[in-house]
C-alpha positions in Angstrom: -11.7 22.3 25.7 -8.7 23.4 23.4 -7.8 20.7 21.0 -4.8 20.8 17.7 -8.0 20.0 15.1 -11.3 19.3 14.5 -12.4 18.7 11.5 -16.6 19.3 10.5 -17.7 16.9 7.7 -21.0 16.3 5.2 -19.9 12.6 7.2 -17.4 10.9 8.5 -16.7 6.8 7.8 -14.8 5.3 10.2 -14.3 1.8 8.9 -14.6 0.2 11.6 -16.0 -3.0 11.5 -15.9 -3.2 15.0 -18.9 -1.4 15.5 -21.5 -1.9 12.8 -22.9 -4.4 11.0 -22.5 -3.9 7.4 -19.1 -3.1 8.0 -18.7 0.8 8.3 -20.8 3.2 9.4 -22.0 6.4 7.6 -21.9 9.6 10.3 -24.1 12.4 8.9 -23.2 15.8 10.4 -19.9 14.5 12.6 -16.6 16.3 12.8 -13.2 14.5 14.0 -11.5 15.7 17.4 -7.8 15.6 17.1 -5.1 16.5 20.0 -1.5 15.7 19.8 -1.5 13.6 16.5 -4.2 11.4 17.1 -8.2 11.4 17.5 -9.7 12.7 20.4 -13.2 11.8 19.2 -15.8 11.2 16.4 -18.9 13.3 17.7 -21.7 15.9 15.9 -20.8 18.6 14.5 -23.2 20.8 17.0 -21.9 18.7 19.8 -18.1 19.0 19.1 -18.7 23.2 18.7 -19.6 23.0 21.9 -16.8 21.2 23.0 -13.8 22.1 21.7 -11.5 25.4 20.9 -9.9 24.4 18.1 -6.1 25.7 16.6 -7.3 24.8 12.9 -11.0 24.0 12.0 -12.4 23.3 8.7 -15.7 22.8 7.6 -16.2 20.1 5.0 -19.8 20.1 4.3 -19.7 18.7 0.8 -16.8 15.5 1.9 -17.2 12.7 3.1 -13.7 12.1 6.2 -12.0 8.5 6.3 -9.2 6.5 6.9 -6.7 7.6 4.1 -5.5 4.7 2.0 -2.7 1.8 2.7 -0.7 1.1 -0.3 0.4 -2.4 1.1 2.7 -3.0 -2.2 4.9 -0.7 -4.2 8.5 0.1 -5.4 8.4 3.7 -5.1 11.1 4.7 -7.1 10.0 2.3 -10.7 7.8 5.6 -11.0 10.8 6.8 -12.9 10.1 3.8 -15.2 6.7 4.5 -15.7 5.6 3.5 -19.5 9.0 2.4 -20.5 8.1 -1.1 -21.1 4.5 -2.1 -21.5 2.7 -4.8 -22.8 4.5 -7.7 -21.6 4.4 -10.9 -20.0 6.0 -10.5 -16.6 9.3 -12.8 -16.5 9.8 -10.8 -20.4 8.8 -6.9 -18.8 11.6 -8.1 -16.2 14.2 -10.0 -18.0 14.3 -7.6 -20.8 13.7 -4.3 -19.5 13.1 -4.0 -16.1 15.9 -5.8 -15.2 18.9 -4.6 -17.6 17.2 -0.9 -16.7 17.6 -0.7 -13.1 21.1 -2.4 -13.6 22.5 0.8 -15.3 20.4 3.4 -12.8 19.6 2.3 -9.8 21.2 4.8 -6.9 20.9 6.3 -3.8 19.5 9.4 -6.2 17.5 7.3 -8.1 16.3 6.1 -5.6 15.8 9.0 -3.8 14.2 11.0 -6.3 12.2 8.0 -7.8 10.4 7.8 -4.3 9.7 11.6 -3.7 8.1 11.3 -7.0 5.7 8.5 -6.2 5.6 9.6 -2.7 3.6 13.3 -3.7 1.7 11.3 -6.2 0.1 8.7 -3.2 -0.8 11.7 -1.0 -2.4 13.5 -3.6 -4.7 10.7 -4.3 -5.4 10.0 -0.4 -2.6 7.3 0.7 -1.4 7.8 4.2 0.9 4.6 4.2 2.6 2.7 2.3 4.5 -1.2 1.8 7.2 -0.7 -0.1 10.1 -3.5 -1.8 13.3 -1.8 -2.7 16.9 -1.3 -3.4 17.9 1.1 -1.5 15.6 0.9 1.2 17.7 3.9 3.5 16.9 6.4 1.1 13.1 5.3 0.9 12.5 6.0 5.0 14.6 8.9 4.4 11.9 10.2 2.1 9.0 9.5 3.8 10.3 10.5 7.0 11.2 13.8 5.3 7.7 14.2 3.3 6.0 12.7 6.8 3.8 10.0 4.9 3.2 6.9 6.7 5.8 3.9 5.7 6.5 0.2 5.5 10.1 0.1 4.8 11.0 -3.3 3.1 14.1 -5.1 4.0 15.2 -6.4 0.8 16.8 -9.3 -0.1 17.2 -11.1 -3.9 19.9 -13.9 -4.7 22.1 -12.2 -7.0 24.4 -8.9 -6.2 23.1 -5.4 -6.8 23.6 -1.9 -6.5 22.5 -2.1 -2.8 24.7 -5.2 -1.8 26.8 -8.0 -3.1 25.0 -11.0 -1.2 23.5 -12.1 1.4 24.9 -11.7 4.7 25.1 -7.3 2.8 21.7 -7.4 2.5 20.5 -8.9 5.7 23.3 -6.6 8.0 22.0 -3.6 6.3 18.4 -4.7 6.5 19.3 -4.9 10.3 20.9 -0.9 10.3 17.7 0.5 8.8 15.6 -1.4 11.8 17.5 0.0 14.2 17.9 3.3 12.7 14.2 3.4 12.2 13.1 1.6 15.4 11.4 4.7 17.5 10.0 6.6 14.6 6.6 6.9 14.9 6.2 7.1 11.4 8.5 4.3 9.8 8.3 0.5 10.5 9.9 -2.1 9.0 9.7 -5.4 7.3 11.8 -8.2 5.8 11.2 -7.9 2.1 12.5 -11.2 0.4 11.5 -10.7 -3.3 10.7 -13.9 -4.5 10.7 -17.5 -4.5 12.5 -17.7 -7.3 15.1 -15.1 -6.6 15.3 -16.3 -3.1 17.2 -19.7 -1.7 16.3 -21.5 1.3 19.1 -20.5 3.4 18.3 -17.2 2.6 14.6 -17.4 3.7 14.9 -19.6 7.0 17.4 -17.2 8.2 15.1 -14.0 7.2 12.4 -16.2 8.7 14.3 -16.3 11.9 15.6 -12.8 12.3 11.8 -11.5 11.5 10.8 -13.3 14.7 13.3 -12.2 16.8 12.6 -8.6 15.9 9.0 -9.2 15.7 8.4 -7.4 12.1 6.7 -9.0 9.0 7.7 -10.7 5.9 6.6 -8.9 2.9 7.1 -11.6 -0.7 5.7 -12.1 -4.2 4.0 -15.4 -4.7 2.8 -17.2 -6.5 2.3 -14.0 -8.6 2.6 -16.2 -12.5 2.3 -19.6 -14.1 5.6 -19.9 -14.9 6.7 -18.9 -11.1 4.8 -22.1 -10.2 6.0 -24.4 -13.1 9.8 -23.2 -11.9 9.9 -23.7 -8.6 8.3 -27.6 -9.3 11.4 -27.9 -11.6 13.6 -27.1 -9.2 12.5 -27.7 -5.8 9.8 -30.4 -6.4 6.8 -29.3 -5.5 4.3 -25.8 -5.6 5.9 -22.3 -3.9 3.4 -22.1 -1.3 4.4 -25.7 -0.5 7.9 -24.8 0.0 7.4 -22.0 2.0 5.6 -23.4 4.4 8.3 -26.6 4.8 10.3 -23.2 5.3 8.4 -22.4 8.5 7.1 -19.2 6.8 3.6 -19.5 6.5 2.1 -17.5 9.6 -0.2 -14.1 10.6 3.7 -12.6 9.3 3.7 -13.7 6.0 2.4 -10.6 3.5 2.1 -12.6 0.6 1.5 -10.6 -2.9 -0.2 -11.3 -5.5 -1.3 -14.9 -4.9 -2.9 -16.1 -8.5 -2.5 -19.0 -8.6 -4.5 -21.1 -5.8 -5.6 -24.5 -5.7 -8.2 -25.0 -2.7 -6.1 -27.0 -0.6 -3.5 -23.8 -0.5 -7.0 -21.3 0.1 -7.0 -23.9 3.4 -3.4 -23.9 3.5 -3.8 -20.4 4.2 -6.1 -19.4 6.7 -5.3 -22.0 8.6 -2.3 -20.4 8.6 -3.5 -16.9 8.8 -1.6 -15.5 6.1 -2.0 -11.9 4.9 -2.8 -11.6 1.2 -2.1 -8.4 -1.2 -3.9 -8.6 -3.8 -2.9 -6.0 -6.7 -6.0 -6.3 -9.1 -4.6 -3.7 -11.7 -1.1 -4.9 -12.5 -1.7 -8.4 -12.3 -4.8 -6.9 -14.8 -1.4 -5.4 -17.5 0.6 -7.8 -17.1 -1.8 -10.7 -17.6 0.0 -12.7 -14.7 -4.0 -14.0 -13.3 -6.8 -13.7 -11.1 -6.4 -13.7 -6.5 -9.3 -15.3 -5.8 -10.5 -12.6 -3.4 -13.6 -14.3 -2.6 -12.9 -17.6 -1.7 -10.5 -16.1 -0.1 -12.8 -13.6 2.2 -15.3 -16.4 2.7 -12.5 -18.2 4.1 -11.8 -15.6 6.8 -8.8 -14.6 4.8 -7.1 -11.2 5.5 -7.1 -9.5 1.9 -5.3 -6.1 1.2 -4.7 -4.0 -1.7 -1.6 -3.2 -3.1 -0.9 -1.1 -6.4 2.2 -2.6 -7.2 4.8 -0.3 -9.1 4.1 2.6 -11.1 5.6 0.7 -13.5 3.4 -2.0 -14.3 0.7 -0.1 -13.1 0.8 2.8 -14.4 -0.2 4.6 -11.9 -0.8 5.0 -7.6 -4.5 4.9 -7.2 -5.8 3.7 -4.5 -9.3 4.8 -5.5 -8.8 3.2 -9.0 -7.6 -0.4 -7.9 -10.2 -0.2 -4.9 -13.2 -0.1 -8.4 -11.0 -2.7 -10.4 -10.8 -5.4 -7.4 -14.6 -5.0 -6.4 -15.4 -5.2 -10.8 -13.1 -7.9 -11.3 -14.3 -10.2 -8.7 -18.4 -9.9 -9.5 -17.2 -10.5 -13.2 -14.9 -13.6 -12.4 -17.6 -15.2 -9.9 -20.4 -14.8 -11.8 -22.2 -12.7 -9.1 -22.8 -9.1 -8.4 -23.2 -8.9 -4.8 -19.3 -10.2 -4.4 -17.0 -7.7 -2.7 -19.5 -5.0 -2.2 -18.6 -1.2 -1.5 -17.3 -1.8 2.2 -16.1 -4.4 2.0 -13.6 -2.9 -1.1 -13.4 0.2 1.4 -12.0 -2.2 4.0 -9.4 -4.1 2.0 -8.0 -0.4 1.3 -7.5 0.5 5.2 -8.1 -1.5 8.1 -7.4 -4.6 5.8 -3.7 -3.1 5.2 -3.6 -1.9 8.7 -4.2 -5.5 9.9 -1.8 -7.1 6.9 1.2 -4.6 7.9 0.6 -5.5 11.9 0.3 -1.6 12.4 -3.4 -2.0 12.5 -3.5 -1.0 16.6 -2.2 2.7 14.8 -4.1 3.6 11.9 -7.0 1.6 9.2 -9.5 3.3 10.9 -10.9 6.6 12.5 -10.7 5.7 16.5 -10.2 6.8 19.7 -7.3 7.0 20.0 -5.2 5.8 16.6 -3.3 8.4 15.1 -5.1 11.1 12.8 -4.5 9.9 9.8 -7.1 11.1 8.0 -8.0 12.3 4.2 -11.1 14.4 2.7 -12.6 13.9 -0.8 -15.3 16.0 -2.2 -18.4 14.8 -3.2 -20.1 17.3 -4.2 -18.9 17.0 -7.6 -20.1 16.3 -10.9 -18.4 13.1 -11.4 -20.1 12.4 -8.0 -24.1 13.7 -7.8 -26.7 12.8 -7.2 -25.8 10.4 -4.3 -27.1 8.5 -1.9 -24.5 6.2 -0.6 -20.9 7.7 -0.3 -19.5 4.2 0.3 -20.4 3.5 -2.9 -19.2 6.6 -4.8 -15.8 6.4 -3.0 -15.9 2.8 -4.5 -17.8 3.2 -8.1 -17.5 7.2 -9.1 -15.7 9.0 -7.0 -11.8 10.2 -8.5 -8.2 10.9 -6.8 -8.8 14.9 -8.3 -11.7 15.3 -5.7 -9.4 14.4 -2.2 -8.8 18.0 -1.1 -6.7 17.2 2.2 -4.7 14.5 4.1 -3.4 14.7 6.9 -1.0 12.3 8.8 -0.5 12.2 12.5 -2.2 14.7 12.1 -0.1 16.7 10.1 -1.6 18.5 6.5 0.4 16.9 3.8 -2.3 17.9 1.6 -4.7 20.8 2.4 -7.0 22.5 -0.9 -4.8 20.5 -3.5 -1.9 22.2 -1.8 1.1 20.0 -1.4 2.5 21.5 1.8 5.5 19.2 2.5 6.3 18.8 -0.9 7.9 21.2 -3.6 5.9 19.4 -6.9 7.7 21.3 -9.1 11.2 20.6 -8.1 9.7 17.2 -7.9 8.5 17.5 -11.9 11.9 19.0 -12.7 14.5 15.9 -10.8 12.1 13.4 -12.9 12.1 15.5 -16.8 15.9 14.6 -15.5 15.7 11.5 -14.9 13.5 11.0 -17.9 16.2 12.2 -20.3 18.9 10.5 -18.9 17.1 7.3 -19.7 15.8 8.3 -22.9 19.7 8.6 -23.7 20.4 5.9 -22.2 17.9 3.7 -24.6 19.3 5.4 -27.3 23.0 4.2 -27.2 22.4 1.5 -25.8 
């Protein structure tokens, strides 16, 4: 049988909890058959080579092949602010550095160039899908399509004027226009993205909730990120942020709640009953000293927890391998229990759990027949990952993103033997250096 692609690997890790009592089975000397952008079959390599004749065939005898990472929370264009302001608490970081910089520099060109840089970094690090929240989401979507990565584009709303929109009406109109433009695109999905409880009014949140129901798309929002947010909500609304959102009807399986470092037992129970998805951003939360998401308690309540990097301005990288490791180690350290968040569960958080949160687990997130071929290959025959007893353990605790050699999205190869196929890396670097010079000059002049 003639097919497009056959990937023969030392290990195939499907990350398919439905077919494994441990959360992810490891298939040795197996092959992945891909045709028309979808996974056709996973089968032993000897059988695959007898059954299929592929236009492109890969022999990855020292690699683990697995689903691509899903980065569930980014501000991609903010990569151009990487290292601009470090070692500060969140609100000082935002009020005194990031928001003034955004007011000065944000525009279509900035977002286009910054998003392209971020997508380049993400592809090189094995991310095949990202969920973004930023201004000029039309530019983010345009670059995602051009580069071939899968994306969930946040339709931003914030209750003050920016370069993108002057008021809530304009944010929503522009957001719906982007949704309409991409609603039939196989790679780009949309989600409403109200920034945070402290920047979006009740009326705007209610309008978003209604529209999200009508369009059947998620709502992606920073929630319970810091103690300051909770205190401010209690002062202004007489209740904690999560209670306010619940009263407004926003707590549902449609809600993707990002950060969630400030949670009571009662709030965790509420989240569980309402089916809310959580995105854990451990490295950004650590760097900004925002607090700790109680991942162990959330998982015990069968709450879906995914992973995100946040922006390169607060992380300062977009490395999902690093995020998995930090999440696993942090959960053990906080609970004092070394069995909490084992490697296979961290891997699920970076893949299938992200797909569930974004509402696209029928498309991606695991290597399953009929799903899109969003696949990465990571070379485990390196000094850093030998000797090897358990490939999944090494993915979480030992491997680094430089070991990722190949990336496919919907069967299209975006990274081939560490070389980008849809992006000119030199042009990306040149544009980013130009922005560095402009922003540095602006800082000096100010």
